[in-house]
C-alpha positions as CSV (number, residue, x, y, z in Angstrom):
1,M,3.0,0.9,19.2
2,T,1.1,-1.2,21.8
3,D,0.4,-4.8,20.8
4,M,-3.2,-5.7,19.4
5,S,-3.2,-8.9,18.2
6,L,-5.4,-9.9,15.2
7,P,-5.4,-13.2,13.5
8,T,-2.1,-14.0,11.3
9,V,-2.9,-14.5,7.8
10,S,-2.4,-18.0,6.7
11,H,-2.4,-18.5,2.8
12,I,-2.8,-15.8,0.3
13,A,-4.0,-16.5,-3.3
14,P,-1.1,-15.2,-5.9
15,L,-2.0,-12.2,-8.1
16,E,-1.4,-12.1,-11.5
17,L,-1.7,-9.5,-14.1
18,D,-1.8,-10.8,-17.6
19,G,-1.2,-8.6,-20.6
20,V,-2.7,-5.8,-18.7
21,A,-2.9,-2.5,-20.2
22,F,-5.0,0.8,-19.7
23,R,-5.6,3.0,-22.7
24,P,-8.2,5.4,-21.7
25,G,-8.2,7.1,-25.3
26,S,-5.6,6.9,-28.2
27,Q,-2.6,7.0,-25.5
28,T,-1.6,3.9,-23.4
29,L,-0.8,4.9,-20.3
30,L,0.2,1.6,-18.9
31,G,1.2,-1.7,-20.4
32,P,0.8,-4.3,-21.5
33,I,2.2,-5.5,-18.2
34,S,2.3,-9.4,-17.1
35,L,3.3,-9.7,-13.5
36,R,2.8,-12.3,-10.7
37,L,2.9,-11.4,-7.1
38,D,2.8,-14.5,-4.5
39,G,3.7,-15.1,-0.7
40,C,3.7,-12.8,2.3
41,R,6.2,-10.2,0.7
42,R,6.7,-6.6,0.8
43,T,6.8,-5.3,-2.9
44,L,8.0,-2.2,-3.8
45,V,6.6,-0.6,-7.0
46,M,9.1,2.1,-8.1
47,G,10.0,4.2,-11.0
48,P,10.2,8.1,-12.0
49,N,7.3,10.2,-12.1
50,G,4.8,9.3,-14.7
51,A,6.0,5.8,-14.8
52,G,2.5,4.4,-14.3
53,K,3.1,3.1,-10.2
54,S,-0.3,4.6,-8.9
55,L,-2.2,3.2,-12.0
56,L,-0.7,-0.2,-11.6
57,M,-1.7,-0.2,-7.9
58,R,-5.6,0.8,-8.7
59,L,-5.7,-1.9,-11.3
60,A,-4.2,-4.4,-9.0
61,H,-6.6,-3.4,-6.4
62,G,-9.7,-3.6,-8.7
63,L,-10.4,0.1,-8.4
64,I,-10.3,0.5,-12.1
65,A,-10.4,-2.1,-14.9
66,P,-7.7,-2.5,-17.5
67,T,-8.7,-1.9,-21.0
68,S,-7.0,-5.4,-22.1
69,G,-5.7,-8.2,-20.3
70,R,-6.8,-9.5,-17.0
71,V,-6.2,-9.1,-13.4
72,R,-6.9,-12.6,-11.5
73,W,-6.3,-14.2,-8.1
74,H,-5.3,-17.8,-8.4
75,G,-7.7,-18.8,-5.6
76,P,-10.3,-16.9,-3.3
77,V,-10.0,-13.3,-3.3
78,P,-8.6,-12.0,-0.4
79,R,-9.7,-9.1,1.8
80,Q,-8.0,-5.8,0.8
81,A,-7.5,-2.5,1.7
82,M,-5.7,0.6,0.2
83,V,-4.0,3.5,1.8
84,F,-3.7,6.6,-0.6
85,Q,-1.0,9.4,-0.4
86,R,-3.7,11.6,0.8
87,P,-5.9,9.6,3.2
88,V,-9.5,9.8,2.4
89,L,-11.1,10.7,5.8
90,L,-14.8,11.6,7.0
91,R,-15.7,14.8,8.4
92,R,-15.8,13.0,11.8
93,S,-13.6,12.7,14.8
94,A,-10.5,9.9,14.7
95,R,-12.5,7.4,16.4
96,A,-15.7,8.1,14.6
97,N,-14.0,7.6,11.6
98,L,-12.9,4.0,12.6
99,E,-16.2,3.2,14.3
100,Y,-17.8,4.1,10.9
101,A,-15.5,1.7,9.0
102,L,-16.4,-1.2,11.5
103,A,-20.1,-0.4,11.1
104,V,-20.0,-0.7,7.3
105,D,-18.0,-4.0,7.7
106,G,-21.2,-5.3,10.1
107,V,-19.4,-5.1,13.4
108,A,-22.1,-4.8,16.3
109,R,-22.8,-1.3,17.7
110,R,-21.5,-2.4,21.3
111,E,-18.0,-3.6,19.9
112,R,-17.2,-0.8,17.8
113,R,-15.9,1.7,20.4
114,E,-14.0,-0.8,22.2
115,R,-12.2,-2.0,19.0
116,A,-11.8,1.5,17.7
117,D,-9.8,2.7,20.7
118,A,-7.8,-0.4,20.8
119,A,-6.7,0.5,17.5
120,L,-5.9,4.1,18.1
121,E,-3.8,2.9,21.0
122,H,-2.1,0.6,18.8
123,F,-1.4,3.3,16.3
124,G,-0.1,5.8,19.0
125,L,-3.2,8.0,18.4
126,A,-5.2,7.5,21.3
127,A,-4.7,11.4,22.5
128,I,-6.4,12.7,19.4
129,A,-9.4,10.3,19.5
130,R,-12.0,13.1,19.6
131,R,-10.2,15.4,17.1
132,P,-11.6,16.1,14.0
133,A,-9.9,13.6,11.5
134,R,-9.1,16.5,8.9
135,V,-7.4,18.6,11.1
136,L,-4.6,15.8,12.0
137,S,-1.1,16.3,10.8
138,G,-0.1,14.6,7.6
139,G,1.3,11.7,9.6
140,E,-1.6,11.3,12.2
141,Q,-3.8,10.9,8.9
142,Q,-1.9,8.4,7.7
143,R,-1.7,6.5,10.7
144,L,-5.5,6.8,11.2
145,A,-5.7,5.3,7.7
146,L,-3.7,2.4,8.7
147,A,-5.7,2.1,11.9
148,R,-8.6,1.7,9.9
149,A,-7.1,-1.0,7.5
150,W,-5.7,-2.8,10.5
151,L,-9.4,-3.0,11.9
152,L,-10.7,-4.4,8.5
153,A,-7.8,-7.5,8.8
154,P,-6.9,-7.6,5.2
155,E,-4.8,-10.2,3.5
156,V,-3.5,-7.7,1.0
157,L,-2.4,-4.2,1.9
158,F,-2.1,-1.7,-1.2
159,L,-0.1,1.9,0.1
160,D,0.3,4.7,-2.8
161,E,3.1,7.0,-1.7
162,P,2.1,6.5,2.0
163,T,4.9,8.8,3.4
164,S,5.1,11.4,0.7
165,A,5.9,14.6,2.1
166,L,6.0,13.7,5.8
167,D,8.9,14.5,8.2
168,P,11.3,11.7,9.4
169,A,9.5,11.0,12.6
170,A,6.0,10.3,11.0
171,I,7.7,8.2,8.2
172,R,9.4,6.2,10.6
173,A,5.9,5.9,12.4
174,V,4.0,4.7,9.1
175,E,7.0,2.2,8.3
176,E,6.7,0.6,11.6
177,A,2.7,0.5,11.2
178,I,3.7,-1.3,7.9
179,N,5.9,-3.7,9.3
180,A,3.3,-4.5,11.7
181,F,0.9,-5.6,9.0
182,H,3.7,-7.6,7.7
183,R,4.3,-9.6,10.6
184,R,0.8,-10.6,10.7
185,G,1.4,-12.0,7.1
186,V,-0.3,-9.6,5.3
187,R,1.0,-9.0,1.7
188,I,2.1,-5.3,1.1
189,V,2.3,-3.7,-2.2
190,M,3.3,-0.3,-1.9
191,T,4.6,2.6,-4.4
192,S,7.6,4.9,-3.2
193,H,9.9,7.3,-4.9
194,D,12.4,7.0,-1.9
195,L,15.1,4.9,-2.4
196,H,16.2,4.8,1.3
197,Q,12.8,3.6,2.3
198,A,12.8,1.0,-0.2
199,R,15.9,-0.3,0.7
200,R,14.4,-0.5,4.3
201,L,11.3,-2.3,3.4
202,A,11.2,-4.0,0.1
203,D,11.4,-7.8,-0.3
204,D,11.2,-7.4,-4.0
205,V,10.9,-4.5,-6.6
206,V,8.8,-3.7,-9.7
207,F,10.2,-1.1,-11.5
208,L,8.2,0.8,-14.1
209,H,9.3,3.2,-16.9
210,H,7.1,4.7,-19.4
211,G,4.1,2.5,-18.2
212,R,6.1,-0.5,-18.9
213,L,7.5,-3.2,-16.5
214,I,11.3,-3.3,-17.0
215,E,12.2,-5.4,-13.9
216,H,11.0,-7.6,-11.1
217,S,13.6,-8.9,-8.9
218,P,14.5,-9.4,-5.6
219,A,15.6,-6.5,-3.7
220,S,18.9,-7.4,-3.1
221,V,19.4,-7.9,-6.8
222,F,17.5,-4.8,-7.8
223,F,19.7,-2.4,-5.7
224,H,23.0,-4.1,-6.1
225,Q,22.8,-5.8,-9.8
226,P,20.1,-4.1,-11.8
227,A,19.6,-5.8,-14.9
228,S,18.6,-2.7,-17.0
229,E,20.3,0.7,-17.8
230,Q,17.1,2.3,-16.5
231,A,17.1,0.7,-13.2
232,L,20.9,1.3,-13.0
233,A,20.5,5.0,-13.7
234,F,17.5,5.1,-11.4
235,V,19.2,3.5,-8.2
236,S,22.5,5.6,-8.8
237,G,20.1,8.8,-8.4
238,E,20.2,9.8,-12.1
239,L,17.3,11.3,-14.1
240,I,16.1,9.0,-16.8
241,D,14.3,9.6,-20.0
């Protein structure tokens, strides 16, 4: 990955979920959850399938509203971006996807091509700049989505299972990109089912089970001395009810 300097993020307002719950009908899918995220950290949201990880991400990012409780920033709302498990890409070339994002962000036409090409080079995608984005491999699509987020200079980056079903080389490339964001001072909030990946990336872990917050602790504590039976079983690779 080539160097492409962007301004380093300085201070990010803490994010607080205060008694947040999501009940689309008679069933509670998530919560109530109270959680605070602050600092430039890489927070991994983990738990078994159906735990509510993706739902928590969408609530925190503001894509959906809680049915009770509130999501608030203790300070100016930061610039945010979100990368999904299956990237949302336009029926255009890889370069045109980036240029469109810059256009929406108000960047002058004369600057878009240069900045898009620099981002493609930074993420190792220069060779596929003219290829339709939707025919790229899964790993290339994820890196393109990350390049698009990079151009928008977020202060907080949400990632929902960004390496699911990717091969080892693609996973490594995506993780390198995530760490590049982190080195800029971007707060990372990411879901993953991969324990090995979480051990590599996490500064702290949010562990969910059946829509409830079971633990939020530093990664070193979570992986070596989990406080709950559910987390202990999870890190041991056991199925949990």
